[in-house]
N, C-alpha and C positions, 0 to 999 in steps of 0.2 A: 793456392791451386796451382800446380806445377806447368812450365810452360817452356818449352824447347824453342830457342832461337836461331837461326840457321844466317850466320852472315856469311857471304859470298863476297870476294873482293879480293884483287891479287896484291893491294897493298896492305903490307904487315901493319905498320902504323895505324890507318884505318881500322883494319879489324879488332885490333886491342883498344883502340878510342872508344868504340863501339861497344865492345865488352864490358870494359870497366864502367859503362853508362848502365848496360840492361843486367850489371853484378848489384846493381843497387837492389834488388830484387832478391831476396835469399833462394825462393822457390822456383826464380827462371835459370834453365840451365842453357849455358852460352855452347854452339858449335861451329866451327871455321871452316870455312873452305876456300881455298886461295884460288881458284878459277872454276869457270862453268863445268868443265869436266868433271872436276872434286867433286864438287855438289852432285852432279848426274847420276855419278858414281855410287854416292851416298845414299840417294833417292832411292837408287835401283838396289839397294842392300837392305831396303826397308827404313831408313832414317825417314821418320814422318813429323817434320816441324810444324808449331802453332803459328811460327811468321818467320818469315824469310826477307831480308836486308840484301839486295841485289845492285851490285856496282855492274851498267850495263856496258861499262869499256873495259875489257879484259883479255889478254893472249889467250890463244886456244879457242876457247869458247865462251864469250860474251853473254850478259845478262839478255838480249834479245833471243841470241840463238838456243843458250837455254830453256827459254819459256817455249820455242819452236819444237826443241826436241823432246821436252815433258808432254806437249799437246799429241806428239806423235805416239808416245807411248802410254797405251791406255791404262796400263797397270800402275805407272807412276802417276799420272794424271787423275786418274779415281781415285787415288789412296791421298794425295793431296787436296782435292776438293771436299773429300768428306770432313777431313781435319778442320779447312778454312771455314766450313759450314758450321761445325759443332764449337768451334772454339775462337771464330773472327771476332765477334762481338766483345768479347770479354779481354781480349790481347789488344784490341784498338781503344778500350777505354784505360787500359794499363798504360799503355803506350802514350795517352793522351796525360797521364798522369806526370810521369816522367818529363815530357814536352813543356808543360805547365811548370815544372823546375827548372828546366836549363830557360825559358824565357824570363825567368825570376833572377836570373844570375847566381843560383846557388848551386852547391855540391849534392847532388842525390842521396851521398853517403850521410849527410848532414841534416836532411831534412826528414822530420818524422812523416810517417805515412797518414796522410789525411784518413779522417774517420768519426765516423757518427759520436763515437766514444769521446771526441774533441770538439762537440758543438759548444760546450761551455767555454773554452779558452777563446773559440771563434766570436761570442756572443760578448765577451768582455774585453775584446780589444780596441774598442774602441767606447772609452767612458763617456763619449757625449752623447752617445744614441741607448737608452734604456730598453733591454731586451728582457722578456720574459722566455722562462724555457720550461716545457711540460712534456714528459714522458707518460707512456700510455703504453698498455700490456707489459708481457714480459720479453725481457731484453734477450735476442738470440745472435749467436753467429751469424755475421752475414758474408757471402760472397766477394771477394774486393770489388767485383765492377759494381755493386749497389752502395756500398760503404763509401766508396770514393766518390761515386755521383751524388748520392745524399749530402755528404759535407760539403761538394763544391756548389751543389744547388743552392745550399742554405748561405754559404759564403756569397754567391752572386746576388741572390737575393736581398740578404740585410746592406750590400754593396749599393744596391738601388736603390735601397731605403736613405740611405745616408744621403745619397746624391739627388735625389728627385722630392721626399717627403715633407722636406722642409725642417727647420732647425728646432722646432718641439716635437717632433715627432715619435711614437713609442713604437716598439715591434715587440711582436711574439714568436717563438718558434714552438711548434707541435711534432714530437717525435712519436709515431704511433704504430706498434707492434703489431700488425693484424695477423691472422691465419696464414696469409697468402701472400700478403704484400706488405712491405714498409710506407708508410704515408708520411711525407714531411710537409709542415704547412708554415709558411710565413707570412702573417698578417701585420701590416701597418696601420695608425690611424689616421694619416694624413693629415694631421695639424700642421699648420705653416704658412708662411706666406707663397712659397714657391706653389705649392700646392693650389692656392686659390686661383693666381695668376694664371696658372699654365695646368691643367690638370694633364694627367699621364692616361693618355689612351690611344700610344701607340706602340707595339713592342720594340725594344731598343737590341742591340747585339747582345746584351746579357741576357735576355730572355730566349734567342736565338739557341745561347749556348746551352741553355737549360734544355732546350727541345732534344738537341744533339745527345746531350748525355742520356735523357730520358728514353730516347730510342735505341741507343745502344743497351740498353736493360731490358728494353721489353714493354715498358712502362708508359703511363701516360702523363700528360701535363696540360693542370688549368690556371691561367693568369687573368689578372682582370679587376676590374674595379669593386669594392665594396659597397652595399649599403649603406648610406650615410656617411660614407668617406673613407678614404684610404685605399690599399691595394692588398691584393691576395695572391699568394704563388700556392699551388698544392701540387707535388709529384706522387704518385704512385707507381712504387718499383718491385716486381715480383722477385721473390725470396729464389725461385727457381731458374733456369735457364730457359727462355722461351723453346719451344718446341716445332 
């Protein structure tokens, strides 16, 4: 999915550094502006970025003044708001993926794109936890937001199993390519001393992160204990952008 990123900063080193980060995505176009007036001129000439990074303190026209001027110009403001409404969710999710990489201390150029096609690698990364994987329906190409979010949800769910389900737990991952939505389901049997002593009844930070990812995609998330023991996470992500 093509994205245009506008970086507005009077410091050339900062612009270059940010540009190199975003160039990890080959479909993203980087546009630089050296100050607020330069950015305003580009916007008035018809530039419509999907995402803007603005330095608030700049000579001539700073970031705050730039926002004020855009608000006073209906043509620029309306166009920008239309773009934000259409693409904001996807841009946020993909930006989050890059931030995840940076938090891990790795170079974006060297890290493969998280994808549902790599679930097998994810499940086998820890031999101590047996994981069964099942695919249902006809696989199809996914928009990046859904693809990355599905991978991260499974990753977080399996991490929670390893932390909380006990030393003898087993897990299963089901990927269902439905007619209009991709559904990912992670179940565990919850056997082990930890589960018997301290049942998992309250959502942690991992589940909060899953909810954020699902919300970005316009989907739904259900989590909770299973009958007979264990825990279940089910996320349904629509193939198309929400309208």
